[in-house]
Structure formats: C-alpha cells, structure tokens
C-alpha positions as CSV (number, residue, x, y, z in Angstrom):
1,M,-4.6,21.7,-15.5
2,A,-2.0,19.1,-14.6
3,H,-1.5,20.8,-11.2
4,V,-5.3,20.5,-10.5
5,F,-5.3,16.7,-11.2
6,F,-2.1,16.3,-9.2
7,G,-3.6,18.2,-6.3
8,Y,-6.8,16.2,-6.4
9,F,-4.9,12.8,-6.4
10,A,-2.4,13.9,-3.8
11,G,-5.2,15.2,-1.5
12,M,-7.3,12.1,-1.9
13,I,-4.3,9.9,-1.2
14,A,-3.5,11.8,2.0
15,I,-7.2,11.7,3.2
16,T,-7.7,8.0,2.4
17,S,-4.3,7.1,4.0
18,I,-5.4,8.8,7.2
19,L,-8.7,6.9,7.0
20,V,-6.9,3.6,6.7
21,V,-5.4,4.0,10.1
22,A,-8.2,6.0,11.7
23,L,-11.2,3.9,11.0
24,R,-12.2,1.4,13.7
25,N,-13.7,-1.2,11.4
26,P,-10.9,-3.2,9.6
27,V,-13.1,-3.8,6.5
28,Y,-13.6,0.0,6.1
29,S,-9.9,0.5,6.5
30,V,-9.2,-2.0,3.7
31,L,-11.8,-0.3,1.5
32,S,-10.1,3.1,2.2
33,L,-6.9,1.4,1.1
34,L,-8.5,0.3,-2.1
35,V,-9.6,3.9,-2.9
36,M,-6.0,5.1,-2.1
37,F,-4.5,2.5,-4.5
38,F,-6.7,3.7,-7.3
39,H,-5.7,7.3,-6.7
40,V,-2.1,6.4,-6.7
41,A,-2.7,4.7,-10.1
42,G,-4.3,8.0,-11.3
43,L,-1.2,9.9,-10.0
44,Y,1.0,7.6,-12.0
45,V,-1.1,8.3,-15.1
46,T,-0.6,12.0,-14.6
47,L,3.1,11.4,-14.5
48,H,2.9,9.5,-17.8
49,A,3.8,6.2,-16.2
50,E,1.0,4.1,-17.6
51,F,2.7,0.8,-17.0
52,L,3.2,1.6,-13.3
53,A,-0.5,2.6,-13.1
54,A,-1.6,-0.7,-14.6
55,V,0.7,-2.6,-12.2
56,Q,-0.7,-0.6,-9.3
57,V,-4.2,-1.6,-10.2
58,I,-3.5,-5.2,-11.0
59,V,-1.0,-6.1,-8.3
60,Y,-2.0,-3.8,-5.4
61,A,-5.7,-3.0,-5.8
62,G,-6.2,-6.6,-7.2
63,A,-4.0,-9.1,-5.5
64,I,-2.6,-7.5,-2.4
65,L,-6.0,-6.0,-1.3
66,V,-7.8,-9.3,-1.8
67,L,-5.1,-10.9,0.4
68,Y,-5.8,-8.2,3.1
69,L,-9.5,-8.9,2.9
70,F,-8.9,-12.6,3.2
71,V,-6.7,-12.0,6.3
72,V,-9.3,-9.7,7.9
73,M,-12.1,-12.1,7.2
74,L,-10.0,-15.2,8.3
75,L,-9.0,-13.7,11.6
76,N,-12.4,-12.2,12.2
77,V,-10.9,-9.0,13.6
78,K,-13.3,-6.9,15.5
79,G,-13.0,-3.1,15.9
80,D,-10.1,-2.2,18.1
81,D,-10.4,0.7,20.5
82,R,-7.0,0.4,22.1
83,Y,-5.1,2.6,19.7
84,H,-7.7,5.4,19.8
85,S,-6.4,6.4,23.2
86,Q,-3.2,7.7,21.5
87,W,-4.7,10.9,20.0
88,R,-2.6,13.1,22.3
89,I,0.6,11.4,21.2
90,A,-0.5,11.7,17.6
91,A,-1.2,15.4,18.0
92,F,2.2,15.9,19.7
93,V,3.9,14.2,16.7
94,C,1.8,16.1,14.2
95,I,2.9,19.5,15.3
96,P,6.6,19.1,14.2
97,L,5.5,17.4,11.0
98,S,3.1,20.3,10.2
99,I,5.8,22.9,10.8
100,E,8.1,21.0,8.5
101,F,5.4,20.8,5.9
102,L,4.9,24.6,6.1
103,V,8.6,25.3,5.8
104,L,8.9,23.1,2.8
105,L,5.8,24.7,1.2
106,S,7.1,28.2,1.8
107,G,10.5,27.3,0.3
108,N,8.8,25.9,-2.7
109,M,6.7,29.0,-3.3
110,S,9.7,31.0,-4.1
111,T,10.8,28.6,-6.8
112,A,7.3,28.2,-8.3
113,N,7.8,31.1,-10.8
114,R,10.7,29.5,-12.5
115,Q,10.1,27.5,-15.7
116,P,10.9,23.8,-15.5
117,A,13.7,22.6,-17.6
118,S,12.3,20.6,-20.5
119,L,14.2,17.5,-21.5
120,P,14.0,16.2,-25.0
121,I,12.4,12.8,-25.3
122,E,14.3,10.4,-27.4
123,P,12.2,8.4,-29.8
124,H,13.3,5.0,-28.5
125,A,12.8,6.0,-24.8
126,A,9.1,6.8,-25.2
127,D,8.1,3.3,-24.3
128,N,8.5,3.1,-20.5
129,T,7.3,-0.5,-20.3
130,L,10.2,-1.6,-22.5
131,A,12.7,0.4,-20.4
132,I,11.4,-1.0,-17.1
133,G,11.5,-4.6,-18.5
134,Q,15.0,-4.2,-19.8
135,T,16.2,-2.7,-16.5
136,L,14.4,-5.2,-14.3
137,F,15.6,-8.3,-16.1
138,S,19.2,-7.1,-16.7
139,T,20.4,-4.8,-13.9
140,Y,18.0,-5.9,-11.2
141,L,17.5,-9.6,-12.0
142,F,19.1,-11.0,-8.8
143,P,17.2,-8.7,-6.4
144,F,14.0,-9.4,-8.4
145,E,14.5,-13.2,-7.9
146,V,15.4,-12.7,-4.2
147,A,12.2,-10.7,-3.6
148,S,10.1,-13.5,-5.3
149,L,11.7,-16.1,-3.0
150,I,11.1,-14.0,0.1
151,L,7.4,-13.7,-0.9
152,L,7.2,-17.4,-1.5
153,V,8.6,-18.1,2.0
154,A,6.2,-15.6,3.5
155,M,3.3,-17.3,1.7
156,I,4.4,-20.8,2.9
157,G,4.8,-19.5,6.4
158,A,1.3,-18.0,6.4
159,I,-0.1,-21.3,5.2
160,V,1.7,-23.2,7.9
161,L,0.5,-20.9,10.6
162,A,-3.1,-21.0,9.4
163,K,-3.0,-24.8,9.1
164,R,-1.6,-25.2,12.6
165,D,-4.5,-23.2,14.1
166,I,-6.9,-25.3,12.1
167,G,-5.3,-28.6,13.3
168,E,-5.5,-27.4,16.9
169,N,-9.2,-26.5,16.5
170,E,-10.0,-29.9,15.0
171,A,-8.2,-31.8,17.8
172,K,-10.4,-30.0,20.4
173,D,-13.5,-31.0,18.5
174,L,-12.6,-34.7,18.2
175,P,-14.6,-37.0,20.6
176,Q,-12.5,-38.6,23.3
177,A,-12.7,-42.2,24.3
178,P,-14.5,-43.0,27.5
179,G,-12.2,-42.8,30.4
180,A,-9.5,-40.8,28.6
181,R,-8.6,-37.4,29.8
C-alpha cells in the first residue's frame, strides 16, 4: 500500500511540476505550485518525516507561495507566449532524459524482488523533530545563520527595488510648475 501512495504522490508532483512551467497564466502556475507543495508534504508523511511535512506546508505552501502570489500580482505579469516556441528544443532534451529514465527503471526492476534491509529503530531516535533541531542548532548553526542573513539581504533588496519604482512613478505624476520642463 505504501508503494501506491508513493506512486500517487510522485506522479502528481511530476504532473504539477510540468504544469508550473507549461501554463501560460502565471496565477495558474502558482496554483499548480501550491498543489505540488502539498503533494511533497504528503510524500514526506509517507516517509515518516512528519516535521518536514509540517515545515513544507507552513513555510513553502504558506509563506513562499504567498510571496510568489504577491510578486505576480505586484508586477501584473501577463501571459507570456515567448517561451512556448521552444517546444522543439524541449522535445530534443526530453529524448535523452526519457532514455535515462527507462534505463534506470529497468535496472531497478531486477532489484525489486530483494527484501529491503530493516534497521532497528532506537527508542531515543524515534523523535525526528528533536534530531533535526539538535543537528541544525549544533552542527549547522553557522550555515543556518548565514542563510538567514542572505534571505534578509534579499528581502531588503526587493523592498528597495520596489520602492524605487514607486518613487519614479510618483515623480512622473507630480504637477510641474508653469514654465518648467
């Protein structure tokens, strides 16, 4: 039964990922991304990573997707037809990828009959949230803080770029004095 759920989530992730880049309307692309994020969270649940599933829903489906929607609405992006003329190139790239997928799939079929090795679960290792927290704030504390600073700089840069455009639009709308050009 776990294989059925994994196949469903993996298939939906692949389909919605293709829809994200194939749909012409940016709002529909973002909504496809939302569906993909929820299916990735479901995939995490099937892998017994409940904390990662919750983070996926809260951070990506919640915060990041709202940010994408704000950007799409702020920029007022219309449907773009320029990239749809690249279907021949995409088909050319898809052929080697499909062959690679079939080779990997055929190699995996021969190992499908083997029983997976079961690892004993230690009683104190059952809480994956505790393990992630201890690892994140001990081993990876410096990269975690650097990533937060990079995100802060990116957010400030986006605000500065948005404010500059707003200031330019307001300067155009101001009435000019008579005789001034």
